C-alpha positions as CSV (number, residue, x, y, z in Angstrom):
1,X,151.2,130.4,87.8
2,X,148.3,130.7,89.7
3,X,145.5,128.1,89.3
4,X,142.3,129.1,88.2
5,X,140.1,128.6,91.7
6,X,136.5,129.1,90.2
7,X,133.8,126.3,90.5
8,X,131.8,124.4,88.2
9,X,128.2,124.6,88.7
10,X,128.1,121.1,89.6
11,X,130.8,121.8,92.5
12,X,128.4,124.6,93.5
13,X,125.3,122.9,93.8
14,X,127.1,120.0,95.8
15,X,128.5,122.3,98.4
16,X,125.0,123.8,99.0
17,X,123.2,120.7,99.0
18,X,126.1,119.5,101.6
19,X,125.3,122.6,103.6
20,X,121.7,122.1,103.8
21,X,121.9,118.7,104.3
22,X,124.5,119.4,107.8
23,X,121.4,122.0,108.6
24,X,119.0,119.9,108.2
25,X,120.3,117.2,110.3
26,X,121.7,119.8,113.1
27,X,117.8,121.4,113.5
28,X,116.4,117.7,113.5
29,X,119.2,116.7,116.0
30,X,119.7,119.6,117.9
31,X,122.6,121.1,119.7
32,X,122.3,118.8,122.5
33,X,122.1,115.1,123.0
34,X,118.6,115.2,123.6
35,X,118.0,116.1,120.1
36,X,119.4,112.9,119.3
37,X,117.0,111.2,121.8
38,X,113.7,112.7,120.6
39,X,114.3,112.5,117.0
40,X,114.8,108.2,117.5
41,X,112.0,108.1,120.6
42,X,109.3,108.6,118.1
43,X,109.9,105.9,115.8
44,X,110.6,103.2,118.1
45,X,107.5,104.0,120.2
46,X,105.8,103.7,117.2
47,X,107.2,100.3,117.2
48,X,107.0,98.9,120.5
49,X,103.1,99.5,121.0
50,X,102.2,97.2,118.2
51,X,104.9,94.5,119.0
52,X,103.6,94.5,122.7
53,X,100.0,94.1,121.7
54,X,100.3,91.9,119.1
55,X,103.2,89.5,120.3
56,X,103.0,89.6,124.1
57,X,99.1,90.2,124.5
58,X,97.3,88.9,121.6
59,X,100.3,86.1,120.6
60,X,99.5,86.8,117.1
61,X,102.4,85.7,114.8
62,X,103.1,85.9,110.9
63,X,103.3,81.9,109.8
64,X,106.9,81.6,109.7
65,X,108.1,84.9,110.8
66,X,109.0,86.6,113.9
67,X,106.4,89.3,114.0
68,X,108.9,91.8,115.7
69,X,110.9,91.4,112.7
70,X,107.8,91.3,110.4
71,X,106.7,94.8,111.8
72,X,110.1,96.5,111.7
73,X,110.9,95.8,108.0
74,X,107.2,96.8,107.4
75,X,107.0,100.1,109.5
76,X,110.4,101.5,108.9
77,X,110.4,101.4,104.7
78,X,106.9,103.1,105.4
79,X,108.2,106.2,107.6
80,X,111.2,106.6,105.4
81,X,108.4,106.9,102.8
82,X,105.9,109.3,105.1
83,X,108.8,111.3,106.4
84,X,110.4,112.3,102.5
85,X,107.1,113.2,101.5
86,X,105.9,115.4,104.4
87,X,109.4,117.0,104.4
88,X,108.8,118.5,100.7
89,X,105.7,119.8,101.6
90,X,106.8,121.3,104.7
91,X,109.9,122.5,102.6
92,X,107.9,125.2,100.5
93,X,107.3,127.3,103.2
94,X,110.5,126.3,105.5
95,X,113.0,127.8,103.2
96,X,111.9,131.3,102.3
97,X,114.8,132.7,103.7
98,X,117.6,130.6,102.4
99,X,116.2,131.3,98.7
100,X,117.5,135.0,99.4
101,X,120.8,133.3,98.6
102,X,121.5,133.3,94.7
103,X,123.1,130.2,95.2
104,X,120.1,128.2,96.8
105,X,117.7,127.0,94.5
106,X,114.6,125.4,96.0
107,X,115.4,121.9,94.1
108,X,118.6,121.6,96.6
109,X,116.7,122.2,99.4
110,X,114.1,119.0,98.2
111,X,117.5,117.0,97.8
112,X,119.3,117.9,100.9
113,X,115.8,117.0,102.6
114,X,115.2,113.7,101.1
115,X,119.1,112.7,102.1
116,X,119.1,114.5,105.3
117,X,115.6,112.1,106.7
118,X,116.5,108.6,104.5
119,X,120.0,109.6,107.0
120,X,118.3,109.7,110.1
121,X,116.2,106.7,109.2
122,X,118.7,104.6,108.5
123,X,120.3,105.6,112.1
124,X,116.9,104.6,113.6
125,X,117.1,101.5,111.3
126,X,120.2,99.9,112.6
127,X,119.2,101.0,116.4
128,X,115.8,98.9,116.0
129,X,117.7,95.7,114.0
130,X,120.8,96.3,116.8
131,X,118.2,95.7,119.3
132,X,116.5,93.3,118.0
133,X,119.4,91.2,117.7
134,X,120.5,91.8,121.4
135,X,117.3,89.7,122.0
136,X,118.0,86.4,120.0
137,X,116.0,88.1,117.1
138,X,117.1,86.8,113.4
139,X,117.1,90.4,112.4
140,X,120.2,90.1,109.3
141,X,118.9,90.1,105.3
142,X,119.5,87.3,103.5
143,X,119.5,89.4,100.0
144,X,121.3,92.8,101.5
145,X,121.8,94.5,98.2
146,X,118.4,94.0,96.8
147,X,116.8,95.7,100.1
148,X,119.0,98.6,99.6
149,X,117.3,99.0,96.0
150,X,114.1,99.0,97.4
151,X,114.8,101.1,100.2
152,X,116.4,103.4,97.3
153,X,113.6,103.4,95.7
154,X,111.4,103.9,98.3
155,X,113.6,107.8,98.4
156,X,113.0,108.2,95.3
157,X,109.5,107.3,94.8
158,X,109.1,109.5,97.9
159,X,110.9,112.5,96.3
160,X,109.1,112.4,92.9
161,X,105.8,112.3,94.8
162,X,106.9,114.8,97.6
163,X,107.6,117.2,94.8
164,X,103.9,116.9,93.5
165,X,102.6,117.3,96.3
166,X,104.7,120.3,96.9
167,X,103.0,121.8,94.4
168,X,100.0,121.3,94.6
169,X,100.0,122.5,98.6
170,X,102.0,125.5,97.0
171,X,98.6,126.7,95.0
172,X,96.2,125.3,97.3
173,X,97.6,125.9,100.6
174,X,94.6,124.8,102.6
175,X,95.8,121.2,101.4
176,X,98.1,120.6,103.3
177,X,96.4,119.2,106.5
178,X,94.8,116.6,104.0
179,X,97.9,115.3,102.9
180,X,99.6,114.9,106.4
181,X,95.9,112.6,107.4
182,X,95.9,110.8,104.3
183,X,99.3,109.0,105.8
184,X,96.9,107.3,108.4
185,X,94.4,105.4,106.3
186,X,97.6,104.8,104.0
187,X,99.5,103.1,107.3
188,X,96.6,100.4,107.7
189,X,96.6,99.4,103.9
190,X,100.0,99.0,103.1
191,X,100.2,95.6,105.0
192,X,102.4,97.0,108.3
193,X,100.6,95.5,110.9
194,X,99.5,92.1,109.6
195,X,99.9,90.4,106.0
196,X,97.5,91.6,103.4
197,X,97.3,87.6,102.3
198,X,94.7,87.2,105.3
199,X,92.2,89.2,103.1
200,X,90.0,87.6,100.4
201,X,91.2,87.8,97.1
202,X,89.4,90.5,95.8
203,X,90.2,92.7,98.4
204,X,93.8,91.9,97.4
205,X,93.6,93.3,94.3
206,X,92.3,96.4,95.2
207,X,94.8,96.5,97.8
208,X,97.3,96.2,95.1
209,X,96.6,99.4,93.9
210,X,98.5,100.9,96.5
211,X,102.2,101.3,95.5
212,X,103.8,101.7,99.4
213,X,102.1,98.1,99.4
214,X,104.6,97.2,97.1
215,X,107.5,98.7,98.7
216,X,106.6,97.3,102.0
217,X,106.3,93.6,100.7
218,X,109.2,93.5,98.7
219,X,111.4,95.2,101.5
220,X,110.4,92.3,103.3
221,X,110.5,89.9,100.3
222,X,114.1,91.1,100.3
223,X,115.1,91.3,104.4
224,X,113.2,88.0,106.0
225,X,114.0,84.4,105.1
226,X,111.4,82.5,104.1
227,X,109.0,85.5,103.8
228,X,106.0,85.1,100.9
229,X,104.5,88.5,99.3
230,X,101.1,88.5,98.5
231,X,101.1,87.2,94.7
232,X,100.2,90.7,93.3
233,X,103.4,92.0,94.5
234,X,105.1,94.1,91.3
235,X,108.6,95.7,91.3
236,X,108.1,97.5,87.9
237,X,104.7,99.0,89.5
238,X,106.3,101.2,91.9
239,X,109.7,101.5,89.7
240,X,106.7,103.1,87.2
241,X,105.3,105.6,89.4
242,X,108.7,106.6,90.9
243,X,109.9,108.0,87.9
244,X,106.0,109.4,86.4
245,X,106.0,111.4,90.0
246,X,109.6,112.5,89.5
247,X,109.1,113.6,85.9
248,X,106.0,115.3,86.5
249,X,107.9,117.0,89.8
250,X,110.3,118.3,87.7
251,X,108.1,119.6,85.4
252,X,105.8,121.1,87.7
253,X,109.3,122.8,89.0
254,X,110.5,123.8,85.7
255,X,107.3,125.5,85.0
256,X,107.5,127.4,87.7
257,X,104.3,126.0,89.7
258,X,106.3,126.5,92.7
259,X,106.5,130.4,91.9
260,X,105.5,130.9,95.5
261,X,108.8,130.8,96.7
262,X,111.1,129.8,93.9
263,X,113.1,133.0,92.6
């Protein structure tokens, strides 16, 4: 008796996302080892420059924490957030050809892109931490499960916000450069290069509006032994915003605000 080979909707979507994930990783890394090298060199270079400036030239260290470790556990979650958000925006126009296949949905592409760049940043994360460990830095997180949960929250938040930004830029294409530029000031107000506890209390209250700062501080709290985050840090705040943006993004998707590319 021949077994029914029909696949469920979930199985089809799973296979589509897996194929899109492999496609995204292949296009990012390229077909040669050089592609992998260039995919890794940019984030590593972003780390080495401030480490050299603040540690070796100015000898500026965070009290009780080695500065390279402080920097890594701030920069890499920010890079994870930034990469996924920007890929959501770019994905609107980059996948029009794929949407000709009826099995491929725009949401599948978004999920695959988020997963791909989470994998890429995880590889970068491991390489950088291994390099620091070889130089004698203590990089092992004391609370690895909580760290993984914060990074997963960062991915969810980036995916939700990315969906909203993708909807906005699909309606207003001229907003794409603005979206890209906004990550520059966000980089400086998220406590990547130096702890926000150096600022007056009134300034910290204003900076606390930035949810990325909370994610960065929570990452350091879980990953760096003895690190004290700024006193206004909150887990509930980025969690609430993450699910709020995700809900809004899904609503906009269902309302076909992305109709420019959605069949």
